[in-house]
Every structure is written in C-alpha cells, then in structure tokens.
N, C-alpha and C positions, 0 to 999 in steps of 0.2 A: 379859228386858230389853225395855223399851218401844222403839217405833220411833224416837222422839225421842232416847232415850238412846244407841240403836245409831248414829243419824246423828251425834251429838256425838262418840262414841267413834271413829267412821270419820274425822271431820274432824281430830280431835286426832292420829290416826295418820297421815294424809296430811300434816298440818302438820310432824309431827316427821321424817316421811321427807324432806320438803322441805328442813327446817332442818338435818338431818344430812348432807345432800348436799354432797360436796365440789365438785360442779359449781356449786353456789350459793356456798359459802364463799370459793372463790378470787375471783371478781369482786366478792363483798361486801367482802373486804379491800381489794380496788381501790377501791371506794366509799368506805371509811373514808379511804384515801389521798387521793382526789379532793376529798371535803368538807374534809379538812385543808388542801389547797392553796387552796380557795376561801376558807377562813377565814383563812389567812394573808394572802392578797391583799386580803382585805376589811379585815383589821387595818391593812394597810399604808395602804389608802385613807382609813380613819378617821384615822390619824395625820396623813396629809396634810391631811385636812379640819381636825382640830382645830388643827393648827400654821399653816395659811395660809388657812382658811376658804375653801378653794377645792375644788370638785369636789362628788361626791355618793358617798358610800359605800354600795353594796348589792351583791347578788349579781350584778347585771347589770355594774356596773363590775368586779367581780373576774373574772368570765368573760370580759370584754372584754380584760382584762389577759392571759389565757391565750393569747387569739388571737395575742397579740403574742411569744409564745415560739416558738423553733424547733420545728416540728412541733406547733404549739399546736392545729391542727384534728384530728390524730390523738389529742392529749392529750384533746381535748373528747369524742370519741366513745368512747375507752375509759372516760373518767369518767362518761359518760352511762350506759354498759353497767353499771358499777360501782355507780353511784348506784340504778339500777333493781333491781340485785341485792339491794343492801342494803334497799331499801324492802320488797322481798318477805320477806327473812329477818326484818325487824323484824314484819312482818304473822304471819309463822308462829310468831314468839316470843309475839306478843300471844295467839294461840289456845292457846299450851302453857303461860301462867302458871297455877301451882297453889300456889306457897308464899305464906305469910303469911294475914292476916286478908283477910274479903271486900273491905273497903276498900283494903288495900294491893294486892290483885289488881287491882281495877279501876283503881287509880292507876297501876299498872305497865302495864297494858293501854292506858289513855290516853296514857302516855309512849311507848310503841311505836307505836301509831297515828299520833299527831301527828308523830312523827320520820319514820315512814315517808312520810307524806304530804308533809312537807317535802323529803325527799330525792327523791321522785318528782317534785315540781314543779321541783327544782334539776336533776335529770336531763333533763326536757323543755326547760328553759331552755338547758342545755348543748347538746342537740340543735338547737335554733333556732340558736344561734351556730355549730354546726359546719355547719349547712347555708347560712349567711350570711344568716340572717333573724332577727337578735336582736330581743327584745322588752324594753322597759324594765320592770324590776320594779316600780317605784312606779307606773307608768302602769297595768300590769296589776292591781295591788292596788287602785288607784282604781277600776277598771273592775268589779272583782268587788264592791267595796263598794257601787257605785251599783246593781249588780243586785240586791244583797240590799235596799238601802233601797227599790228599786221594788217589791218583792215585798210581798204582804199580810205584817203584823207584821214588816216590815224592820227598823224601827229596833230591835226587841227582838231579832231574829235577829243583827244586827251587834253590839249589845251583848252577847250571850251570845258570840259569836265573840271579841270583845274579853277578855271574862272568861276564858274558856278559853285564849287566848294568854297573858294574864297569868299565869294559873295555872301554865302550863307554864314560863315564865320564873321565877316563884318557885320551882318545883320544881328548876329547874337550879341556881339559887342555894343551896337548901338541900343539893342533892345535891353541889355543890362544898364547901360548908362542913362537911358531915358526912362528905365522901369516900366516899360510897356507890359512886361510879364504880370503886372498887377492886374491887368484885365483878364489873365487866365486862372486866376484863384480867387478864393473868398478870404481876404487879408484879414486875420482876426484883430480885434481891437488891443490896444495897449501893448505891453513889452513883446508879447508873442508877435504881434504884427510887425513890430519894428525889427525883430530878429528874421523874420521871414523875408522882408524886404531887403534887409543886408545880405542874406544868403542868397538871395536871387540875383541882387545885382552883381556881386562878386562872382556867382557861378556863371552867369551868362558871359561875363567879360573874359573869364579864364577859359570856358568852353569855346567861344569865339576865337580866341587867340589860338588855340591848338587846332580847330578846324581850319582856320585861315592859313596856318603854316602847312597843314596837309595839303590844302589847295595849291600853296606855292610849290610844293613837291611835285604834284602832278604837272605843273607848267614847266619846271625845269626837267621833268622827264620827257615831256614833249618837244622841248627846244633841243635837248641833246639826244632825242631817240634813245634814251636809256630806261627802259622800265624798271629796272633794279633800284632806280632812285625813288620810285614812287612806293612809299611804305606806309601810307595812312597816318594814323594818330602818333604811332611810333616815330615815323620819320619826322613829323612836326616837333616833337620833343628832343629828337636827335639833333634838330636844326637850333633849337635853342641852346643845346649843350655845346655847340661849336662857338657860341658868342662869348665874349667877356663876361665874367662872373655868370657863365651859363648855367652852373650847378644851382646857384642861388635862384636864377630865374625860374628853373624847373621846380624847384622846391615851392616857390611862390605859386606858380601855376598849379601845382599838384594840391596845395591848399585850396586853391579856388575851385578845383575839380571836386574836391571833398564837400565844399559848400554846395556846390552845384548838386551833388549827390543828396545832401541832406535836404536841400530845397525840394527836389524831386520826390524823395520820401514823404515829406510833408505834404506835397502836392497831391498824393495818393488820397489824402483826406480831404484837402481843400479846393480840387480843381473843380472849375465850372463846367457842368455837361449840359 
C-alpha cells in the first residue's frame, strides 16, 4: 500500500473512531436540539416580520430571544458546545462517505461540510451572545462579502459563494420533496412517524428556499459589487418581502422554519449515528 493510501486509510480510521464516539454523539444530539430551537425562534421572527413588517429575522435575532429565556446564558453555552460537536461529527461523516456514485459522494461531502461550517458559525455566535458581545449576522455577512470583493478576483469568488449557497438551498428543497432525510433518522412507526416525515418535508423545503435566496443575494452583490446587498438569511427573507403577497409568503416560510426546528429537536433523539 502506498504512503498516500496508508495516510488516507488512517484518516478514515480516525474519523470513524471520532464518529462512533459516544462522547461526541451526546453533545452532537444537543447540537441538533440547539439548532432546532434557533430555527423555531427564527420562524417566529419571520412570522412577525411578515405579519407586521417589523424587525429582522436572522440567527442573531433568534439567539437574542434565547438570552431572554430563564437560564438563557446557560442554554447558549450548552448550545454552543453541542453545535461545535455537531460540526465535528459532520466533518467526520464527510470523510467517511463511500456509498453511491462519485458525484453522489462529492455532493454528500459538500452537504456535510457546508452544514458543519454553518453550525460552527452559529456556535461562535452563541458564544458571543453568552459572553455578552453579540455580533449582528447581517453585518458580519456584509463584512465578509466586502473582504471577498476587495481581494483579487473578488467578484468571481463572491459569485461562486452565491452559487454554492444557492445549490445547497436547492439541495435542501429536493431533499425535502424526495424525503431523503428519512435516511438520517430512525422514523418511528404510526402517527408519530407520519408527523416526523411531514415536519421534515415542510422544514427542508422552507429552509432550502431561504438559503437559496441568501445565495441569490450573494450573486447580486457580486454582479453589482455591492457587499451591502449580501445580508444572509435576513436578506433572503427581505427578498421575499418585496414580492407580491410577500408578507404572506414570509409567514408561510416562517411556519416552515418552525417545522424544521421541531424536526431538528426530534432529530436529537432520532438521529442515526
């Protein structure tokens, strides 16, 4: 066996050991629950935005709501640990992907890595709130976008980021429609199982729409060289608000995000590890 092949085998062995560790599984399940809580609160903020056109719905606003709960700072610290563990588990899963065609394997790896990055960023944001130094998600996104645009080939780089983000959103929609998420959880029998499938279907479609719109905002920012128009999830929801019956659409998406949150909270117990 070549040195490169041996190194690859050792990497897979280490990743499998990490992925099978109960020490990682328990906080990772807490990460699913934390992510679900954030999505439920985000959905509630989206409904408020769609119904009254007041406020801004993004991860910052959702975590801000957590600080208002009894023991909110403890919840934030536990959530941060869980989100970091979940990100690490997803990275190990990306290394271990073997099933399917080459294209399917790389698509699965891309999904795992992109979600790992998202959970890690959310974990860092939770830490910032727990320490009393919150950073606004939209402002951070604009700063990152401005940094990319200022670099050589920045417009191309930001455009590629938008395309990747949009592709991830599209993948979530397809995953919801085709119910591929059933491979990720142990679907219980009976009515409970039907409820989980409905929540997962609606949740993935809603989440995919918002992520795809955020990707579109990145692309438009790249075309116009205006980082201020790249505002992440909040920008995606604001894009919906500009459409005919935009308020109604945001309320519907908000309900979908709540469904996604409840699904993720259930996934904390049902996830396959």
